[in-house]
N, C-alpha and C positions, 0 to 999 in steps of 0.2 A: 586815749586809745580805745577804751571800751565803747565810746560813742561811735567811733568809726566801725567797729565790729558789729554793733547793733544796727547801724545804718545799712551795712552790707547785708546783714541777715534779713532786714526788712525789704530790701530791694529784691533779694532772692525769693522771698515769700511772695512778693507782689508778682514777680515774673512767673512763678509756679501757678498762682491763681489765674493769671491771664492765659497761660497756655492751657490749663485745665478747662477754662471757660470756652476757649476757642475750639478745643476738641469736642466738647459737649455740643456746641452750636453746629459743628460740622456733621455730627451724627444725627441731628434732628431731621425728621422727615423720611429716613430710610425705611423702606418697607411699607410706606403709606402713600406712595405715588407722589412723592415730593419732587424736587428738581432733578434728582438722580434718574438716569435712564434705567428702564427695566432690563432684566436679563432676557435677551431675545430668544434664547433657547426655551424659555418657559412660556412664551406667548403663543397664542393660536396663530398658525401660519396661514397666509393667504397668498397663493401664486397669482400675481397680478397679470401675468402673461397668458393665463389659461382662461379664456372667456367661457369655455364649455362647462367648467366646474363651478357649481353654485355653492358658496360657503355660507353657513348659518352662524351668525354671531348672536349669542344669547346673553342678554344683560341680567337674566335671573329675576329675582324678586326686587321690584323697585317701588318705592313709596311715591305717591302723587306729589309733584313739586320738586323732587330730587333732580339734581344734575349729576348724571353718572358718566364716567369716562372709562372706556375700555381700551387698553393698549393691544395692538396687533403687530405681528411680524410680517411685513410685506416682503415677498421674495420674488426674484426674477428667474423663472424657469425657462426663459426663451433663449434662443441662440445668439442674441445680440443685446445691446443695451436697451432698456425700456424707460420711457418717460411717462409719468402720470400727467396727462394734459388737462384733466378736468374731472368733475364729478357731478352727479345728479342724484336726487333723492325723491322718493314719493311722499316725503314728510318734512316740513320745515323744522321738525323737532330733532333732526339728526344733522350732524356736521362732522367732517373728518379733517384733521390736520396731518399732512404728510409732506415729506421732502419733495421739493420741486426739481432737484437735480436728477440726471439720468441714473438709473439703477443698473449697475454692471451685471454681467451674466453671473448667475448664482449668488448675487449679493442679497442681503437682508437688511431692511431698515424698519424702524419703529414708526407706527402711525397711531394716532389717538382718535377714536371714534367717540363722540359725545352725544348723549341722549338727554334732551331737555323734557322732562316728564310733566311739566306744569299743565294742568287742565285735562290730564288723561286719567280716567277711571278704569278704562279697558284699553289694551294695546293689541291691535291686530298686527300680524307680521308686516313689516315694511321692506321696501327694496332700496338699496343704496348701490349706485353704479359708479365704477371707476373707469374713466376713459383713458386708454393708454395708447402709446405709439406701436404696440405689439399687434393690435388687431383693430378692425373697424367696429367689431362688436365690443361693447363695454363688459367689464368684469362685474358680475352681479353678486352682491352680498344680501342675504336675507337677515333682517334684524328682528329679534324676538325679545319680549320681556313679559313678565307677569306682574301686573299692577296689584299692590297690596295697600290696604287702608289702615 
């Protein structure tokens, strides 16, 4: 009978270790831009339906060769749904990942702007344009960064 009790105790210990390991793995990457989505309320807001407002996105201090990702909260301040239909940039060092689905009135979604700094010792402000269904004029973002060595 004592063998059965020991075997049950070992099974319980094994299950406890597996659950603890699973919880530890699930918490990895939080707060470091892992797979979890950022809190949209804490991100810089960009109204994609307002082409007259020019937003500045500052990457801050960046070392040459770094790949830096900045999350933004894209909002729809228009009177109807808005679709981002494309983008253009003045620099191949910038790219943005954003949802392709229509953005409902007042809705906010996360977008990720990536800056590939390889080869830059100095970074002059660049423009990034979001083309939307809300206006013939694209939404302009001015991208800044300070290169450090």
